[in-house]
C-alpha beads as a LAMMPS data file, in Angstrom:
LAMMPS data file: protein, C-alpha beads

366 atoms
365 bonds

1 atom types
1 bond types

-500.0 500.0 xlo xhi
-500.0 500.0 ylo yhi
-500.0 500.0 zlo zhi

Masses

1 110.0

Atoms # bond

1 1 1 -436.759 -97.722 380.413
2 1 1 -436.252 -99.871 383.130
3 1 1 -436.421 -103.636 382.791
4 1 1 -437.160 -105.090 385.802
5 1 1 -435.744 -108.453 387.125
6 1 1 -437.947 -110.897 389.243
7 1 1 -435.326 -113.545 390.832
8 1 1 -437.147 -116.378 392.667
9 1 1 -435.821 -117.564 395.959
10 1 1 -435.968 -121.453 396.837
11 1 1 -437.902 -121.693 400.476
12 1 1 -436.309 -122.872 403.213
13 1 1 -437.386 -125.889 404.261
14 1 1 -437.344 -124.307 407.624
15 1 1 -440.216 -121.685 407.327
16 1 1 -443.825 -122.092 407.276
17 1 1 -445.651 -123.974 404.143
18 1 1 -449.148 -123.393 403.126
19 1 1 -450.883 -125.998 400.965
20 1 1 -454.069 -125.225 399.487
21 1 1 -454.461 -128.387 398.271
22 1 1 -457.652 -129.465 399.325
23 1 1 -457.371 -126.919 401.707
24 1 1 -454.858 -128.170 404.362
25 1 1 -452.258 -126.093 405.332
26 1 1 -449.082 -127.518 406.995
27 1 1 -446.938 -126.227 409.054
28 1 1 -443.235 -126.789 409.926
29 1 1 -441.195 -125.540 412.638
30 1 1 -438.640 -122.932 412.073
31 1 1 -435.603 -123.801 413.493
32 1 1 -434.266 -122.400 416.742
33 1 1 -431.728 -119.710 416.458
34 1 1 -428.709 -119.990 418.324
35 1 1 -428.121 -116.937 420.493
36 1 1 -425.714 -114.398 419.604
37 1 1 -423.048 -113.827 421.805
38 1 1 -422.433 -110.533 423.377
39 1 1 -419.374 -108.390 422.539
40 1 1 -416.788 -108.988 425.082
41 1 1 -415.918 -105.696 426.974
42 1 1 -412.659 -104.137 425.861
43 1 1 -410.194 -105.285 428.464
44 1 1 -409.360 -102.897 431.552
45 1 1 -406.235 -100.354 431.101
46 1 1 -403.804 -101.157 433.650
47 1 1 -402.649 -98.403 436.080
48 1 1 -399.370 -97.999 433.907
49 1 1 -401.268 -97.675 430.177
50 1 1 -403.824 -95.233 432.342
51 1 1 -401.088 -93.118 433.235
52 1 1 -399.676 -93.209 429.668
53 1 1 -402.631 -92.332 428.311
54 1 1 -403.154 -89.081 430.418
55 1 1 -399.876 -88.140 429.290
56 1 1 -400.188 -88.463 425.957
57 1 1 -403.746 -86.243 426.073
58 1 1 -401.827 -83.419 428.257
59 1 1 -398.769 -83.514 425.340
60 1 1 -401.640 -83.083 422.528
61 1 1 -403.424 -80.367 424.770
62 1 1 -400.051 -78.706 424.756
63 1 1 -399.593 -79.096 421.079
64 1 1 -403.171 -77.821 420.475
65 1 1 -402.207 -74.894 422.915
66 1 1 -398.721 -74.180 421.280
67 1 1 -400.137 -73.715 417.612
68 1 1 -402.860 -72.267 418.437
69 1 1 -400.797 -69.782 419.929
70 1 1 -398.058 -69.290 417.324
71 1 1 -401.216 -68.251 414.637
72 1 1 -402.862 -65.668 417.517
73 1 1 -399.572 -63.977 417.921
74 1 1 -398.947 -63.286 414.367
75 1 1 -402.065 -61.089 414.069
76 1 1 -400.526 -57.549 413.599
77 1 1 -402.310 -54.050 414.444
78 1 1 -402.372 -52.206 410.657
79 1 1 -403.242 -48.204 410.975
80 1 1 -405.932 -47.448 408.705
81 1 1 -406.851 -51.670 408.002
82 1 1 -408.933 -53.987 410.140
83 1 1 -408.195 -57.830 410.137
84 1 1 -409.530 -61.106 411.443
85 1 1 -408.106 -64.221 411.090
86 1 1 -408.703 -68.078 412.502
87 1 1 -407.724 -71.399 411.451
88 1 1 -409.854 -74.618 413.067
89 1 1 -408.238 -78.029 412.754
90 1 1 -410.614 -80.756 411.661
91 1 1 -408.650 -83.450 413.905
92 1 1 -407.081 -81.986 417.234
93 1 1 -404.002 -80.797 415.041
94 1 1 -404.632 -79.146 412.186
95 1 1 -402.079 -78.320 408.478
96 1 1 -403.524 -75.212 407.557
97 1 1 -401.533 -71.811 408.848
98 1 1 -401.248 -68.341 408.579
99 1 1 -398.728 -65.939 408.830
100 1 1 -398.051 -62.040 408.858
101 1 1 -394.464 -60.185 408.956
102 1 1 -393.336 -56.645 408.920
103 1 1 -390.801 -56.086 406.602
104 1 1 -389.051 -52.920 405.771
105 1 1 -390.838 -49.561 404.729
106 1 1 -393.895 -50.505 406.504
107 1 1 -395.019 -53.332 404.048
108 1 1 -396.678 -55.795 405.058
109 1 1 -396.202 -59.579 404.558
110 1 1 -399.096 -61.975 404.493
111 1 1 -399.425 -65.681 403.836
112 1 1 -401.644 -68.440 404.167
113 1 1 -401.099 -71.540 403.892
114 1 1 -402.312 -75.791 403.675
115 1 1 -400.174 -78.489 404.131
116 1 1 -400.643 -82.234 403.063
117 1 1 -402.351 -84.511 405.448
118 1 1 -403.770 -84.141 408.846
119 1 1 -403.308 -84.756 412.211
120 1 1 -399.740 -84.526 414.234
121 1 1 -398.334 -85.440 411.168
122 1 1 -399.254 -82.179 409.227
123 1 1 -399.136 -80.315 412.158
124 1 1 -395.339 -81.095 411.946
125 1 1 -394.874 -80.308 408.759
126 1 1 -396.968 -76.942 409.174
127 1 1 -394.434 -75.733 412.015
128 1 1 -391.430 -76.405 409.116
129 1 1 -393.489 -74.711 406.426
130 1 1 -393.827 -71.667 408.843
131 1 1 -390.619 -71.723 410.161
132 1 1 -389.328 -71.931 406.294
133 1 1 -391.561 -69.176 405.433
134 1 1 -390.464 -66.637 407.915
135 1 1 -386.818 -67.141 407.389
136 1 1 -387.317 -66.547 403.655
137 1 1 -389.972 -63.467 403.567
138 1 1 -387.396 -61.681 405.786
139 1 1 -384.958 -61.614 402.691
140 1 1 -387.673 -58.560 402.012
141 1 1 -387.850 -60.136 398.344
142 1 1 -390.935 -59.816 395.892
143 1 1 -393.371 -62.472 396.684
144 1 1 -391.974 -64.660 393.595
145 1 1 -388.600 -65.287 394.539
146 1 1 -389.471 -65.372 398.150
147 1 1 -392.075 -68.293 397.217
148 1 1 -389.488 -69.792 394.948
149 1 1 -387.022 -69.998 398.370
150 1 1 -389.784 -71.483 400.084
151 1 1 -390.235 -74.038 397.929
152 1 1 -386.752 -75.169 398.070
153 1 1 -386.516 -75.339 401.718
154 1 1 -389.692 -77.597 401.903
155 1 1 -387.923 -79.830 399.195
156 1 1 -385.078 -80.163 401.864
157 1 1 -386.921 -79.914 404.936
158 1 1 -390.152 -81.922 404.059
159 1 1 -389.096 -84.232 401.062
160 1 1 -392.291 -86.150 400.922
161 1 1 -394.635 -83.305 402.030
162 1 1 -396.337 -81.013 399.804
163 1 1 -397.831 -77.477 400.820
164 1 1 -400.037 -74.928 399.116
165 1 1 -399.087 -71.217 399.702
166 1 1 -400.564 -67.592 399.206
167 1 1 -397.870 -64.808 399.916
168 1 1 -398.892 -61.307 399.528
169 1 1 -397.012 -57.913 400.342
170 1 1 -399.419 -55.407 401.518
171 1 1 -398.274 -51.479 401.374
172 1 1 -400.846 -50.315 403.898
173 1 1 -400.199 -46.794 403.240
174 1 1 -401.444 -46.950 399.694
175 1 1 -403.016 -50.380 399.672
176 1 1 -400.821 -52.387 396.740
177 1 1 -400.689 -55.464 396.996
178 1 1 -398.082 -58.273 395.267
179 1 1 -399.283 -61.432 395.358
180 1 1 -397.467 -64.464 394.342
181 1 1 -399.397 -68.335 394.748
182 1 1 -398.495 -71.550 395.014
183 1 1 -401.165 -74.183 394.431
184 1 1 -403.364 -72.540 396.604
185 1 1 -407.160 -70.924 396.491
186 1 1 -407.289 -67.668 394.743
187 1 1 -408.020 -64.580 396.841
188 1 1 -411.088 -63.114 396.961
189 1 1 -411.269 -59.392 396.256
190 1 1 -414.942 -57.723 397.403
191 1 1 -414.766 -54.040 396.413
192 1 1 -418.609 -53.611 395.047
193 1 1 -418.378 -56.991 393.931
194 1 1 -416.596 -60.248 394.357
195 1 1 -413.982 -61.385 391.888
196 1 1 -410.994 -63.881 392.337
197 1 1 -407.115 -62.912 391.557
198 1 1 -406.746 -66.102 389.260
199 1 1 -402.862 -66.243 390.059
200 1 1 -401.704 -70.318 389.357
201 1 1 -398.191 -71.884 390.241
202 1 1 -397.157 -75.299 391.765
203 1 1 -397.215 -76.161 395.044
204 1 1 -394.203 -75.952 397.043
205 1 1 -392.468 -79.418 397.452
206 1 1 -393.419 -80.600 393.605
207 1 1 -390.072 -79.237 391.893
208 1 1 -387.469 -77.571 392.817
209 1 1 -387.016 -75.630 389.865
210 1 1 -390.556 -73.597 389.983
211 1 1 -390.759 -70.014 389.026
212 1 1 -393.634 -68.278 390.711
213 1 1 -395.318 -65.064 388.611
214 1 1 -396.328 -62.367 389.960
215 1 1 -399.556 -59.956 390.411
216 1 1 -400.658 -56.496 391.797
217 1 1 -404.160 -55.356 392.779
218 1 1 -404.878 -52.098 394.953
219 1 1 -407.418 -52.228 397.903
220 1 1 -409.315 -49.178 398.035
221 1 1 -411.291 -47.555 401.091
222 1 1 -414.035 -50.212 402.233
223 1 1 -412.629 -52.648 400.426
224 1 1 -411.869 -56.087 401.696
225 1 1 -409.475 -59.293 401.058
226 1 1 -410.677 -62.707 401.576
227 1 1 -408.116 -65.731 401.767
228 1 1 -409.086 -69.267 402.727
229 1 1 -408.270 -72.551 402.478
230 1 1 -410.084 -75.264 400.289
231 1 1 -411.847 -76.853 403.598
232 1 1 -413.893 -73.988 402.785
233 1 1 -415.097 -74.392 399.603
234 1 1 -415.036 -78.586 400.138
235 1 1 -416.929 -78.352 403.164
236 1 1 -419.117 -81.604 402.511
237 1 1 -422.869 -82.153 404.101
238 1 1 -424.975 -85.406 404.649
239 1 1 -425.425 -86.134 401.269
240 1 1 -421.770 -85.320 400.484
241 1 1 -422.131 -82.492 398.611
242 1 1 -419.735 -79.414 398.928
243 1 1 -420.116 -76.389 400.057
244 1 1 -418.403 -75.275 396.635
245 1 1 -416.794 -71.884 395.469
246 1 1 -420.213 -70.256 394.049
247 1 1 -421.987 -70.753 397.490
248 1 1 -418.780 -68.747 399.202
249 1 1 -419.603 -65.855 396.519
250 1 1 -423.054 -65.708 396.974
251 1 1 -422.581 -65.572 400.296
252 1 1 -420.224 -62.832 400.423
253 1 1 -421.525 -60.930 397.766
254 1 1 -425.228 -60.859 399.759
255 1 1 -423.032 -59.519 402.781
256 1 1 -420.156 -57.502 401.133
257 1 1 -420.311 -54.476 403.854
258 1 1 -419.510 -56.776 406.654
259 1 1 -416.325 -56.318 408.379
260 1 1 -413.844 -58.955 409.205
261 1 1 -414.850 -60.134 412.113
262 1 1 -418.476 -60.309 411.375
263 1 1 -417.371 -61.500 407.782
264 1 1 -415.436 -64.620 409.619
265 1 1 -418.018 -65.367 411.714
266 1 1 -420.915 -65.326 408.951
267 1 1 -418.714 -67.715 407.112
268 1 1 -418.206 -70.274 409.959
269 1 1 -422.244 -70.137 410.517
270 1 1 -422.695 -70.851 407.068
271 1 1 -420.021 -73.937 407.023
272 1 1 -421.426 -75.436 410.262
273 1 1 -424.580 -75.258 409.408
274 1 1 -423.848 -76.794 405.828
275 1 1 -421.953 -79.827 407.405
276 1 1 -424.160 -80.370 410.493
277 1 1 -421.224 -79.411 413.035
278 1 1 -419.048 -81.532 411.368
279 1 1 -415.667 -81.322 409.796
280 1 1 -413.943 -83.233 407.261
281 1 1 -411.110 -80.692 406.529
282 1 1 -409.250 -77.972 408.248
283 1 1 -410.766 -74.580 407.862
284 1 1 -408.746 -71.299 407.968
285 1 1 -410.010 -67.826 407.236
286 1 1 -408.129 -64.508 406.661
287 1 1 -409.921 -60.972 405.673
288 1 1 -408.507 -57.838 405.603
289 1 1 -410.211 -55.022 405.227
290 1 1 -409.293 -51.053 404.404
291 1 1 -410.709 -48.461 406.365
292 1 1 -412.519 -45.695 404.870
293 1 1 -411.294 -42.218 404.736
294 1 1 -413.724 -40.474 406.273
295 1 1 -414.161 -41.525 410.423
296 1 1 -418.175 -40.338 410.456
297 1 1 -418.926 -42.774 407.588
298 1 1 -416.609 -45.834 409.187
299 1 1 -417.812 -45.237 412.685
300 1 1 -421.535 -45.255 410.817
301 1 1 -420.515 -48.647 409.814
302 1 1 -420.142 -50.053 412.620
303 1 1 -423.133 -48.762 414.499
304 1 1 -424.888 -50.338 411.481
305 1 1 -423.315 -53.799 412.117
306 1 1 -423.768 -53.827 415.934
307 1 1 -427.016 -52.631 415.788
308 1 1 -428.514 -53.427 412.876
309 1 1 -428.963 -50.194 410.096
310 1 1 -432.845 -49.596 411.032
311 1 1 -431.951 -49.533 414.355
312 1 1 -428.628 -47.567 414.172
313 1 1 -430.567 -45.118 411.815
314 1 1 -432.943 -43.076 414.312
315 1 1 -430.154 -43.541 417.193
316 1 1 -427.512 -42.228 414.809
317 1 1 -429.380 -39.179 413.856
318 1 1 -430.043 -37.877 417.451
319 1 1 -426.598 -39.329 418.923
320 1 1 -423.807 -38.312 416.536
321 1 1 -422.012 -35.054 416.532
322 1 1 -423.251 -32.622 413.708
323 1 1 -421.434 -31.996 410.949
324 1 1 -417.779 -33.449 409.736
325 1 1 -415.765 -34.563 412.562
326 1 1 -412.495 -35.460 413.889
327 1 1 -411.068 -38.316 416.648
328 1 1 -410.880 -35.844 419.555
329 1 1 -414.850 -34.136 418.814
330 1 1 -415.860 -38.099 418.617
331 1 1 -414.016 -39.110 422.147
332 1 1 -415.352 -36.276 423.662
333 1 1 -419.126 -37.457 422.332
334 1 1 -418.243 -40.667 423.393
335 1 1 -419.818 -40.888 426.723
336 1 1 -423.110 -39.305 425.939
337 1 1 -423.492 -41.634 422.893
338 1 1 -422.808 -44.561 425.535
339 1 1 -425.427 -43.168 427.678
340 1 1 -427.965 -43.181 425.124
341 1 1 -427.213 -46.356 423.662
342 1 1 -427.168 -48.130 427.128
343 1 1 -430.903 -46.523 427.380
344 1 1 -432.090 -48.004 424.399
345 1 1 -430.421 -50.861 423.850
346 1 1 -428.968 -52.330 427.257
347 1 1 -425.877 -52.582 428.603
348 1 1 -424.354 -55.671 426.328
349 1 1 -425.014 -53.702 422.688
350 1 1 -423.861 -50.730 424.344
351 1 1 -420.782 -52.058 425.859
352 1 1 -420.043 -53.583 422.229
353 1 1 -420.185 -50.150 420.784
354 1 1 -418.185 -48.382 422.536
355 1 1 -415.743 -50.612 422.234
356 1 1 -415.214 -50.696 418.729
357 1 1 -415.922 -46.975 418.510
358 1 1 -413.385 -46.219 420.616
359 1 1 -410.704 -48.868 418.740
360 1 1 -411.150 -46.993 415.416
361 1 1 -411.375 -43.411 416.724
362 1 1 -408.016 -44.424 418.726
363 1 1 -406.930 -45.768 415.029
364 1 1 -407.404 -42.486 412.999
365 1 1 -405.810 -40.228 415.645
366 1 1 -402.419 -42.221 414.658

Bonds

1 1 1 2
2 1 2 3
3 1 3 4
4 1 4 5
5 1 5 6
6 1 6 7
7 1 7 8
8 1 8 9
9 1 9 10
10 1 10 11
11 1 11 12
12 1 12 13
13 1 13 14
14 1 14 15
15 1 15 16
16 1 16 17
17 1 17 18
18 1 18 19
19 1 19 20
20 1 20 21
21 1 21 22
22 1 22 23
23 1 23 24
24 1 24 25
25 1 25 26
26 1 26 27
27 1 27 28
28 1 28 29
29 1 29 30
30 1 30 31
31 1 31 32
32 1 32 33
33 1 33 34
34 1 34 35
35 1 35 36
36 1 36 37
37 1 37 38
38 1 38 39
39 1 39 40
40 1 40 41
41 1 41 42
42 1 42 43
43 1 43 44
44 1 44 45
45 1 45 46
46 1 46 47
47 1 47 48
48 1 48 49
49 1 49 50
50 1 50 51
51 1 51 52
52 1 52 53
53 1 53 54
54 1 54 55
55 1 55 56
56 1 56 57
57 1 57 58
58 1 58 59
59 1 59 60
60 1 60 61
61 1 61 62
62 1 62 63
63 1 63 64
64 1 64 65
65 1 65 66
66 1 66 67
67 1 67 68
68 1 68 69
69 1 69 70
70 1 70 71
71 1 71 72
72 1 72 73
73 1 73 74
74 1 74 75
75 1 75 76
76 1 76 77
77 1 77 78
78 1 78 79
79 1 79 80
80 1 80 81
81 1 81 82
82 1 82 83
83 1 83 84
84 1 84 85
85 1 85 86
86 1 86 87
87 1 87 88
88 1 88 89
89 1 89 90
90 1 90 91
91 1 91 92
92 1 92 93
93 1 93 94
94 1 94 95
95 1 95 96
96 1 96 97
97 1 97 98
98 1 98 99
99 1 99 100
100 1 100 101
101 1 101 102
102 1 102 103
103 1 103 104
104 1 104 105
105 1 105 106
106 1 106 107
107 1 107 108
108 1 108 109
109 1 109 110
110 1 110 111
111 1 111 112
112 1 112 113
113 1 113 114
114 1 114 115
115 1 115 116
116 1 116 117
117 1 117 118
118 1 118 119
119 1 119 120
120 1 120 121
121 1 121 122
122 1 122 123
123 1 123 124
124 1 124 125
125 1 125 126
126 1 126 127
127 1 127 128
128 1 128 129
129 1 129 130
130 1 130 131
131 1 131 132
132 1 132 133
133 1 133 134
134 1 134 135
135 1 135 136
136 1 136 137
137 1 137 138
138 1 138 139
139 1 139 140
140 1 140 141
141 1 141 142
142 1 142 143
143 1 143 144
144 1 144 145
145 1 145 146
146 1 146 147
147 1 147 148
148 1 148 149
149 1 149 150
150 1 150 151
151 1 151 152
152 1 152 153
153 1 153 154
154 1 154 155
155 1 155 156
156 1 156 157
157 1 157 158
158 1 158 159
159 1 159 160
160 1 160 161
161 1 161 162
162 1 162 163
163 1 163 164
164 1 164 165
165 1 165 166
166 1 166 167
167 1 167 168
168 1 168 169
169 1 169 170
170 1 170 171
171 1 171 172
172 1 172 173
173 1 173 174
174 1 174 175
175 1 175 176
176 1 176 177
177 1 177 178
178 1 178 179
179 1 179 180
180 1 180 181
181 1 181 182
182 1 182 183
183 1 183 184
184 1 184 185
185 1 185 186
186 1 186 187
187 1 187 188
188 1 188 189
189 1 189 190
190 1 190 191
191 1 191 192
192 1 192 193
193 1 193 194
194 1 194 195
195 1 195 196
196 1 196 197
197 1 197 198
198 1 198 199
199 1 199 200
200 1 200 201
201 1 201 202
202 1 202 203
203 1 203 204
204 1 204 205
205 1 205 206
206 1 206 207
207 1 207 208
208 1 208 209
209 1 209 210
210 1 210 211
211 1 211 212
212 1 212 213
213 1 213 214
214 1 214 215
215 1 215 216
216 1 216 217
217 1 217 218
218 1 218 219
219 1 219 220
220 1 220 221
221 1 221 222
222 1 222 223
223 1 223 224
224 1 224 225
225 1 225 226
226 1 226 227
227 1 227 228
228 1 228 229
229 1 229 230
230 1 230 231
231 1 231 232
232 1 232 233
233 1 233 234
234 1 234 235
235 1 235 236
236 1 236 237
237 1 237 238
238 1 238 239
239 1 239 240
240 1 240 241
241 1 241 242
242 1 242 243
243 1 243 244
244 1 244 245
245 1 245 246
246 1 246 247
247 1 247 248
248 1 248 249
249 1 249 250
250 1 250 251
251 1 251 252
252 1 252 253
253 1 253 254
254 1 254 255
255 1 255 256
256 1 256 257
257 1 257 258
258 1 258 259
259 1 259 260
260 1 260 261
261 1 261 262
262 1 262 263
263 1 263 264
264 1 264 265
265 1 265 266
266 1 266 267
267 1 267 268
268 1 268 269
269 1 269 270
270 1 270 271
271 1 271 272
272 1 272 273
273 1 273 274
274 1 274 275
275 1 275 276
276 1 276 277
277 1 277 278
278 1 278 279
279 1 279 280
280 1 280 281
281 1 281 282
282 1 282 283
283 1 283 284
284 1 284 285
285 1 285 286
286 1 286 287
287 1 287 288
288 1 288 289
289 1 289 290
290 1 290 291
291 1 291 292
292 1 292 293
293 1 293 294
294 1 294 295
295 1 295 296
296 1 296 297
297 1 297 298
298 1 298 299
299 1 299 300
300 1 300 301
301 1 301 302
302 1 302 303
303 1 303 304
304 1 304 305
305 1 305 306
306 1 306 307
307 1 307 308
308 1 308 309
309 1 309 310
310 1 310 311
311 1 311 312
312 1 312 313
313 1 313 314
314 1 314 315
315 1 315 316
316 1 316 317
317 1 317 318
318 1 318 319
319 1 319 320
320 1 320 321
321 1 321 322
322 1 322 323
323 1 323 324
324 1 324 325
325 1 325 326
326 1 326 327
327 1 327 328
328 1 328 329
329 1 329 330
330 1 330 331
331 1 331 332
332 1 332 333
333 1 333 334
334 1 334 335
335 1 335 336
336 1 336 337
337 1 337 338
338 1 338 339
339 1 339 340
340 1 340 341
341 1 341 342
342 1 342 343
343 1 343 344
344 1 344 345
345 1 345 346
346 1 346 347
347 1 347 348
348 1 348 349
349 1 349 350
350 1 350 351
351 1 351 352
352 1 352 353
353 1 353 354
354 1 354 355
355 1 355 356
356 1 356 357
357 1 357 358
358 1 358 359
359 1 359 360
360 1 360 361
361 1 361 362
362 1 362 363
363 1 363 364
364 1 364 365
365 1 365 366
């Protein structure tokens, strides 16, 4: 039971008083309020200050372009795989990072990380962390020893910074992943269900003697792996509620068949809707998917994604070559398929369908 307390306030002598004695009302005039002085306008910037502000803005834009360029240039083309990666800073510059490195024997190194802090200072630490990672990863060692080396480098080069980092070594030919984790969010595996690969480890920059254990996992045809920073699950709405892992898991499970680019777009849309367009932390997402072994099935999945499953069903029955086919047959059939798609769905969807089908067919040819 809530106890309510009533507090009596003494009436101001300048407020209106009403007396019910003998039916007489007594009125006292209100004290006139002093006018609130208008806020002084900010002092005008001098010509020199305006010039310097413009220079700083140009330098900041250059730093933004360089940072985004480093991330975009890192994304490779992996035959038999498709990937999408994006990093959106909460401010002009961010502290999230991801990287891809081609290692020996066709192995691909994949990293995602999150530097403590935001803005320019985090961006500078991010650049140093990326450089240290690349130096250690090129030793072509297992993920555990690689992260241990990165940890020592971080302690040497960024003595007051902390970095979470997830490092994976992928053998694209067989889909085998070897993983080590330094305090980062767990990777998601999508293979009919959505599950985390729980692998702990101290963040980089905490203890020089930290060791990092490894785990292995196999990515089968049609399976996906989703890597992300904590800006995804900790995105806040107007009621200061976070997005949570449970919402992320449910969203991915409901759309498990999406390809990487569509999955990234879906997650970003969900986060923007949740936070009403605002963003309190950097958001980075990397999605890997292993293509199906059957080209026909892979191409049908593209048609479902571009056109929608219902429209694609009738279209595919009419347009697709009969029987199990190879890349050369599909290349020969593309012009007729494109014309039919344009007649039914317009140039925009037909162009999108053609581009995606052709990319996959060329990939299978290799």
